[in-house]
C-alpha positions as CSV (number, residue, x, y, z in Angstrom):
1,X,-13.7,10.0,31.7
2,X,-13.3,7.4,33.3
3,X,-11.8,5.2,36.2
4,X,-8.8,2.8,34.8
5,X,-8.3,-0.5,35.4
6,X,-5.6,0.4,38.6
7,X,-8.1,2.5,40.4
8,X,-11.2,-0.9,40.2
9,X,-7.4,-3.5,41.4
10,X,-7.0,-0.4,44.4
11,X,-11.1,-0.1,46.0
12,X,-10.6,-3.6,45.5
13,X,-7.2,-4.1,47.2
14,X,-9.0,-2.4,50.4
15,X,-12.2,-4.6,51.3
16,X,-10.2,-7.1,52.8
17,X,-8.4,-5.2,54.3
18,X,-12.0,-2.7,55.1
19,X,-13.6,-6.6,56.4
20,X,-11.2,-7.1,59.0
21,X,-11.2,-4.0,60.7
22,X,-14.7,-4.4,61.3
23,X,-13.9,-7.9,62.7
24,X,-11.6,-6.1,64.7
25,X,-14.5,-3.1,65.4
26,X,-12.4,-0.9,64.6
27,X,-15.0,0.6,62.2
28,X,-16.1,2.1,59.5
29,X,-12.9,4.9,59.4
30,X,-10.2,2.7,57.6
31,X,-11.7,1.4,54.6
32,X,-13.9,5.1,54.5
33,X,-10.5,7.0,54.9
34,X,-8.9,4.8,52.7
35,X,-11.4,5.4,49.4
36,X,-11.8,9.0,50.6
37,X,-7.4,8.4,49.8
38,X,-8.4,7.1,46.7
39,X,-11.1,9.4,45.7
40,X,-8.6,12.3,46.1
41,X,-5.8,10.4,44.3
42,X,-8.1,9.9,40.9
43,X,-9.1,13.7,41.2
44,X,-5.6,15.1,41.4
45,X,-5.3,13.2,38.0
46,X,-7.7,14.2,36.2
47,X,-6.3,18.2,37.5
48,X,-2.6,16.7,36.3
49,X,-3.5,14.8,32.9
50,X,-4.3,17.0,29.8
51,X,-7.0,16.7,28.0
52,X,-6.2,15.2,24.7
53,X,-7.4,17.8,23.0
54,X,-4.3,20.7,23.9
55,X,-2.5,17.0,22.2
56,X,-2.2,17.0,18.1
57,X,-2.5,13.8,16.8
58,X,-2.0,13.1,13.0
59,X,-2.7,10.3,10.1
60,X,0.1,10.3,7.3
61,X,0.3,7.8,4.1
62,X,0.5,7.9,0.6
63,X,-2.5,8.7,-1.2
64,X,-2.0,6.2,-3.3
65,X,-1.7,2.8,-1.6
66,X,-0.8,-0.4,-3.8
67,X,-3.6,-3.4,-3.7
68,X,-3.6,-6.7,-1.8
69,X,0.2,-5.3,-0.6
70,X,0.8,-4.0,2.9
71,X,0.9,-0.1,3.1
72,X,2.1,2.0,5.9
73,X,-0.1,4.3,7.8
74,X,2.0,6.7,9.8
75,X,-0.1,8.4,13.9
76,X,2.3,11.3,14.8
77,X,1.6,12.6,18.7
78,X,1.9,15.4,20.1
79,X,3.1,15.4,23.2
80,X,3.5,19.2,24.9
81,X,3.5,18.3,28.1
82,X,6.3,16.9,30.1
83,X,4.7,13.1,31.7
84,X,4.6,9.8,29.7
85,X,1.2,8.4,29.4
86,X,0.1,4.8,28.2
87,X,-2.5,5.3,25.4
88,X,-5.0,3.2,22.4
89,X,-5.2,4.5,18.5
90,X,-7.9,3.0,17.1
91,X,-8.2,4.3,14.3
92,X,-10.9,3.7,11.3
93,X,-9.9,1.9,8.6
94,X,-12.7,1.7,4.9
95,X,-14.3,-1.8,5.6
96,X,-12.2,-3.4,2.9
97,X,-9.2,-3.1,4.5
98,X,-7.4,-5.2,6.3
99,X,-5.0,-4.2,8.9
100,X,-2.7,-5.9,11.3
101,X,-3.3,-3.5,14.5
102,X,-6.2,-2.9,14.2
103,X,-6.1,-0.9,18.2
104,X,-2.5,0.4,18.9
105,X,-1.0,0.3,22.4
106,X,2.4,3.1,22.3
107,X,3.2,5.0,25.2
108,X,2.9,9.3,24.5
109,X,6.6,10.4,25.7
110,X,6.6,14.7,25.6
111,X,7.2,15.5,22.8
112,X,6.9,13.5,19.2
113,X,5.8,10.2,19.2
114,X,5.4,8.5,16.3
115,X,3.7,4.9,15.3
116,X,2.2,3.0,12.3
117,X,0.4,-0.1,11.6
118,X,-0.4,-2.0,7.7
119,X,-3.2,-1.6,5.6
120,X,-3.8,-4.7,3.3
121,X,-6.5,-2.9,0.8
122,X,-8.4,-6.0,-1.4
123,X,-10.4,-3.5,-4.1
124,X,-8.7,-0.6,-6.2
125,X,-11.4,2.1,-5.7
126,X,-11.3,6.3,-4.0
127,X,-11.3,5.5,0.4
128,X,-11.2,7.9,3.5
129,X,-9.7,7.1,6.3
130,X,-11.5,9.4,9.1
131,X,-12.2,9.5,13.0
132,X,-8.9,8.6,15.2
133,X,-9.6,7.5,18.6
134,X,-8.1,7.5,21.4
135,X,-7.4,6.8,25.3
136,X,-4.2,8.2,27.3
137,X,-4.5,6.3,31.3
138,X,-3.5,9.2,33.7
139,X,-0.3,10.0,35.3
140,X,-1.4,8.4,37.8
141,X,-2.6,5.7,36.1
142,X,-5.7,5.5,37.8
143,X,-7.5,8.0,35.3
144,X,-8.0,7.7,31.5
145,X,-9.1,10.0,29.5
146,X,-10.9,9.3,25.8
147,X,-11.6,12.0,22.6
148,X,-12.7,11.1,19.2
149,X,-10.5,13.6,16.9
150,X,-12.3,14.7,13.4
151,X,-9.0,13.6,11.2
152,X,-9.6,12.8,7.6
153,X,-8.5,11.1,4.8
154,X,-8.8,10.2,0.8
155,X,-6.4,8.4,-1.0
156,X,-7.1,6.1,-3.9
157,X,-6.0,2.1,-3.8
158,X,-3.9,1.6,-7.2
159,X,-2.6,-1.6,-8.6
160,X,0.4,-3.4,-6.7
161,X,3.1,-1.3,-8.0
162,X,4.8,-2.5,-4.6
163,X,5.6,-6.1,-6.0
164,X,6.2,-5.6,-9.0
165,X,9.6,-3.5,-8.0
166,X,10.2,-6.6,-5.7
167,X,9.9,-8.7,-8.2
168,X,11.6,-7.5,-10.9
169,X,14.4,-5.3,-9.5
170,X,17.2,-8.4,-10.8
171,X,16.0,-7.3,-14.3
172,X,16.1,-3.5,-14.0
173,X,18.4,-1.7,-14.6
174,X,19.3,1.2,-11.2
175,X,18.4,4.0,-13.7
176,X,14.6,2.5,-13.6
177,X,12.3,-0.1,-12.1
178,X,11.5,-1.7,-14.8
179,X,13.6,-0.9,-17.9
180,X,12.2,-3.4,-20.9
181,X,11.5,-6.0,-21.0
182,X,13.2,-6.3,-24.3
183,X,16.1,-6.4,-22.7
184,X,15.3,-9.1,-20.7
185,X,15.4,-11.1,-23.8
186,X,18.3,-12.9,-24.9
187,X,20.7,-11.2,-27.4
188,X,21.1,-11.9,-30.9
189,X,17.3,-12.9,-31.5
190,X,17.1,-9.1,-32.5
191,X,17.8,-7.7,-35.6
192,X,19.1,-4.2,-34.1
193,X,23.3,-4.3,-33.9
194,X,23.9,-3.9,-30.5
195,X,27.6,-4.4,-29.8
196,X,30.6,-6.7,-30.7
197,X,31.7,-9.5,-28.5
198,X,33.7,-12.5,-28.0
199,X,32.6,-16.0,-29.4
200,X,31.8,-18.5,-26.5
201,X,30.1,-22.0,-27.4
202,X,26.8,-22.5,-27.8
203,X,26.2,-18.9,-29.8
204,X,24.8,-19.0,-34.1
205,X,27.5,-19.3,-36.6
206,X,25.0,-16.4,-38.3
207,X,26.3,-14.1,-36.4
208,X,29.7,-14.0,-36.4
209,X,31.7,-10.8,-37.8
210,X,34.0,-12.1,-40.4
211,X,36.1,-9.1,-41.2
212,X,36.8,-9.0,-37.2
213,X,37.6,-11.7,-36.7
214,X,39.7,-11.9,-40.1
215,X,41.8,-9.2,-38.6
216,X,41.7,-10.5,-34.9
217,X,42.6,-14.0,-35.7
218,X,39.5,-14.3,-32.5
219,X,36.2,-15.4,-33.5
220,X,33.7,-12.1,-32.5
221,X,30.1,-12.5,-32.8
222,X,27.6,-9.5,-33.3
223,X,25.1,-9.4,-30.8
224,X,21.9,-8.3,-31.7
225,X,18.8,-6.8,-29.4
226,X,14.9,-6.9,-30.6
227,X,13.9,-3.8,-32.2
228,X,12.5,-0.8,-29.9
229,X,9.8,1.3,-30.2
230,X,7.6,-1.6,-31.1
231,X,3.7,-0.9,-30.2
232,X,2.3,-2.6,-27.3
233,X,-1.0,-3.3,-26.5
234,X,-2.7,-4.5,-23.7
235,X,-6.7,-5.3,-23.6
236,X,-8.7,-5.9,-20.6
237,X,-11.8,-7.8,-20.4
238,X,-13.6,-6.5,-18.0
239,X,-16.8,-9.2,-18.4
240,X,-18.6,-10.3,-15.5
241,X,-16.4,-13.2,-15.2
242,X,-13.6,-11.1,-14.4
243,X,-15.3,-10.2,-11.0
244,X,-14.3,-14.0,-9.3
245,X,-12.3,-13.9,-6.5
246,X,-8.3,-15.7,-6.1
247,X,-6.9,-15.3,-3.0
248,X,-9.9,-12.8,-2.0
249,X,-8.7,-10.7,-5.5
250,X,-11.2,-10.4,-8.4
251,X,-9.4,-11.4,-11.4
252,X,-9.5,-8.0,-12.9
253,X,-7.1,-6.8,-10.6
254,X,-5.3,-9.3,-11.2
255,X,-5.5,-8.4,-14.7
256,X,-4.7,-4.6,-14.6
257,X,-2.2,-5.6,-11.9
258,X,-0.2,-7.2,-15.0
259,X,-0.9,-4.8,-17.1
260,X,0.4,-2.8,-15.2
261,X,3.5,-3.8,-15.3
262,X,3.6,-4.5,-18.8
263,X,3.5,-1.6,-19.5
264,X,5.5,0.1,-17.1
265,X,8.7,-2.4,-18.8
266,X,7.3,-0.9,-22.1
267,X,7.6,2.2,-21.1
268,X,10.9,1.5,-19.9
269,X,11.6,1.2,-23.2
270,X,10.7,4.2,-24.3
271,X,7.9,1.9,-26.6
272,X,4.2,2.5,-27.5
273,X,1.0,1.9,-25.3
274,X,-1.7,1.3,-26.0
275,X,-4.8,0.5,-23.8
276,X,-8.4,-1.3,-24.5
277,X,-11.4,-2.1,-22.3
278,X,-14.2,-4.4,-23.2
279,X,-17.0,-6.4,-21.5
280,X,-19.6,-7.0,-24.7
281,X,-18.7,-3.7,-25.8
282,X,-15.5,-1.1,-26.4
283,X,-15.4,0.1,-22.9
284,X,-11.6,2.1,-23.3
285,X,-9.2,3.1,-25.8
286,X,-6.1,4.2,-25.2
287,X,-4.4,5.2,-29.0
288,X,-0.3,4.0,-28.1
289,X,1.7,7.1,-27.5
290,X,4.9,7.3,-25.3
291,X,6.2,8.9,-22.4
292,X,5.7,9.6,-18.7
293,X,2.5,11.8,-19.2
294,X,0.7,9.5,-21.6
295,X,1.8,6.8,-18.8
296,X,0.2,8.4,-16.5
297,X,-2.6,8.3,-18.0
298,X,-3.1,5.2,-19.3
299,X,-3.2,4.6,-15.3
300,X,-5.1,5.9,-14.6
301,X,-7.3,4.4,-16.8
302,X,-6.2,1.5,-15.4
303,X,-7.0,2.5,-12.0
304,X,-11.1,3.3,-13.3
305,X,-11.6,0.1,-15.2
306,X,-14.9,-1.1,-13.5
307,X,-16.4,-4.6,-14.1
308,X,-19.3,-5.6,-15.9
309,X,-22.8,-7.7,-15.7
310,X,-22.8,-8.7,-19.2
311,X,-20.8,-10.9,-21.5
312,X,-16.8,-10.4,-23.1
313,X,-17.0,-9.9,-27.1
314,X,-13.6,-11.4,-27.9
315,X,-14.5,-10.6,-31.4
316,X,-15.6,-7.6,-31.2
317,X,-12.7,-6.3,-28.7
318,X,-10.1,-8.2,-31.8
319,X,-12.1,-6.4,-34.7
320,X,-11.6,-3.1,-33.5
321,X,-7.3,-3.8,-32.4
322,X,-7.2,-5.3,-35.9
323,X,-8.9,-1.3,-37.2
324,X,-6.5,0.3,-34.2
325,X,-3.3,-0.8,-36.4
326,X,-4.9,-0.2,-39.6
327,X,-5.1,3.4,-39.5
328,X,-1.7,2.9,-38.0
329,X,-0.7,1.9,-40.8
């Protein structure tokens, strides 16, 4: 237990009357009585304020957080008493995280109180949130109870999927986050027939559908879209040059973020996605495939790419890629 600032202020406030009582030869009895009353109130406050072991305090967060993005962390406090308390909570945030609120001030009401803060991871990897440190002020505001609660939560920091959604929502179909960059391309530049529509100024004359035009009496053109079921290869340089930081984030993490966007985009259009990570050696190969299961494997492998201390051998990387394509053909 600690004494609060309010208790100290009340003690200080009693000094001036005590000095006046001595000056008027009243004696020390008023001063002693005043301080005795404060001590009694302090004991009462401590007695009626429930111990923190009776409070339920837990942390809630997603098991996967996004790199270089603000992620919400919820703190839930269950108060079994009928009193409200002023409180402060400090979470044990991993060292490589930036937080917008190191010490959370809140009022714990009877029942359940929910408060949140945000963290921004600056490095991919596995992390653990450890203890929660909580302090509450007594019912009368004279004492302070504190306790460290052993609350452990393991999380993983993945490439920034939140930014991927935010920056691409205008380009996607509602049923997928990112539905094919092939759909985003201008229709008419592919070879797969998509539909027929009326001619607009600027359309390619080579796409005029003469049979439909003759029957309808107006000019109609064919619309095309790029081929589907293509093979998309993600090549990630994990050499030492990728260890440089830009805006507090390593180059490799920017590359992995971009690879996630391309992979999600290609998957949404049914393309086959492959991965090749390299430095002076080939560190990772995932042969092209499609589907949710393959994407989850690919995402996990992207997550696990680490920076090496060697230089990149692009000749070996492209030679390996060429051999993968030759075997496919």
